N, C-alpha and C positions, 0 to 999 in steps of 0.2 A: 489391329488391338492394340492400342497403347494399354502397358499396364502401368504408367505413371501417376503416382501416387497426387489425389487432388490438394491444392492448394489452399485451406475455408482464408477467407480477409473478413477480416473485421476491423474496430476503428474500436482506439482504446481512449478515453475523455479523457486525454491531458496530453500536456507537452512538455514536460516535466522527464527531461536527457535521464536520467536516475534512473526513475523509473521504467520508463524502454528498456535500456539493457539488463536489466534485473529477469522485467517479464520475457522479452524476447532470447534470451536465454537460457530460461524454463521452458517456454513454449517450443522453441526450438522452428527449425522449418521448414516445419507443415502448418506453419500460419503464417500467412502477410497481416504484419498489423500498422496500421493506419496512425499518423496523428489526430490532433485535429487543425493543425496548419496543414495539413496535408489532404484532407479534404477542404480546406477554406474556410472552416471557423474559427474566427477571430473573437467573439464573445469570449468575456468572463462566463461562467457555468457557476448556477446559482447553488450554493454549498448555506443553504440557512435553516439546514432540520438539527433538532436537537439530538440528532441519535448521529453511529458515524454510518451504519447502513439507510439510514434516512439520505443524508449525503449523497453516498452510493449513487444509488435510484434515485432522485434527485437530478442527477445530472447525467446519467444512463438517457433517462424519458427523457433531458430537452434534447439532444443529439437525437435520436431516435426521433422528435415530432418535427426539429426541423429537416434531417434529412432521411430519414426511411433507413438508412442500415442497422445491419446488426451491429452490435455495438456493447461495450463495458465500461465500466466506468469505477476506481475504489476510493474509500478513504481506510486513514487509518487513526487510533488513535494510542497514546500513551498513558494508562492506567499506574499511577501512582496510589500505591495502597492509604500511604500517609497523609497525602492531599487530597483523600475521600474521593478518590480516582480521578484526580485533575492531572494534566489537564486534557485529557478525553479528548470531547471533539475540538475543545482549541489547541490541539496539539499542535497544527501546522504554524499557528499564530496568538500562540501563546506569552508570547511577550509584545504583542500585539498588529496592527495590520500590516505595515511595510516595514516590521519586523526582520532577520536575518536569522538561519540555523544558528550561529552561535551567539545573537543575544537570547533563543532559546535556551539553547544551554547553562546560559548565566544563570539566566533566571531561576532553571529550576535546580540546580548545583545552590543559590542563593535560598530559596525557600526549605531546599531540602539539608541546610548547612548544620542544621541541630537534631537530626532527626536520625534516631537508632532504624529505625526499619526501614529497611532500602529495597525491601519487595515493589516489584513492580508489572504487567504485562504489556503484550503489544497484541493489538489488532487489528486485523484489515480483514475489509469487508468488501468482494468484488462483487457489483450488481451486473446483468448482462441482460440482453430485450436483447431476443428475436424472435422469429417467423412462430414460435411457441410460446411466447410468452415474456413472464420477467422472472430470474434467477438468481438467487444471489449462494457467494459464497468464504467461508468465514475461515480465516487461519489466525491463529495465534501463537504464541510464544510467551513464557515466564522466564521473569531474569530477575535484578534487580538496578538499583541504580548506585554507580561507581560516584566517589569521592572528588576523583578528579577525573580527564577525560586520560584516556584511553586511545592511540592507532590513529594512524592517518588516512585510514581509508572509508567506504561506505560514505554516506551522507547524511544529514538529519542529528538523529540523534546518540547514532552509531556509536562516539566515543565515549559515551557515560554507559549505556545498556550491555549489562552481562549476562546472556542466557543460561539458562541454568543447566543445562545440558554442555556448557563449555569452559567455563571461567573465564572467558579473555571476550572483550566486547567484540560488539557486529567489526568495528573500528579495523580491530585485529587483525579479523581472520580474509580469507581469499575470500573473492565474491562466491567463486564453486562451495565454498564452505559456509556465509551465509543463507545463500538460497536454500542450502537442504533445511535448514530449518525455521527457517526466518516466519513472519507472517504473512507476509504478501509470498515465497515461496510457497506457504500452505494453503494458502486461498489460490494462489496460481493453477497447480495442480489438480483443485477442488474441480477448479472450472474445464480446466483441460482433460481431466473425466472424464467431466459433461459432452461436450463439443468431439470427443472419440465415440464415448458412447450412446450419445445421446438421448442419456436420462437423468436424472439429479442424482446428487449424490448428498 
């Protein structure tokens, strides 16, 4: 009888290489994570809801409907106090549908140029659909928006987001240090807790 641990297989409803690297690093070798391309899904998944939780669930439901597999999707929002919670659900496309991360940073810095209140937070919601139903897991990190870019690591808004715990931007941190406190890291660990014990946390 083999005592080899069973590897859990899941589809992550994304092809974002940066997100995959973070999630695989956090979940570790106990999980085999497949991308959309790896299961033959080439369509753009819908993101038409007015909350990040709604978007995550919408994407996971679409993959489950098409392929019938255990799957999870995520959505992340950056909420800036001085901007009334913007960019929020539009975080990834703040500067327009075809914008780059640099475009988003440039617009956010411009809109924050005269603001003294720099408080903000990141929130990630992961929606998992398995044979037991639908589950959501949220991770949050509080911090502030820098006045300029700092560091060369990370992706997205990492060069201008400074977590309260560290005093330096995500882009100035190692991948392991960022994963330990990040919004996505916290949400993924809640997902892992559920998968390992079979109960929603």
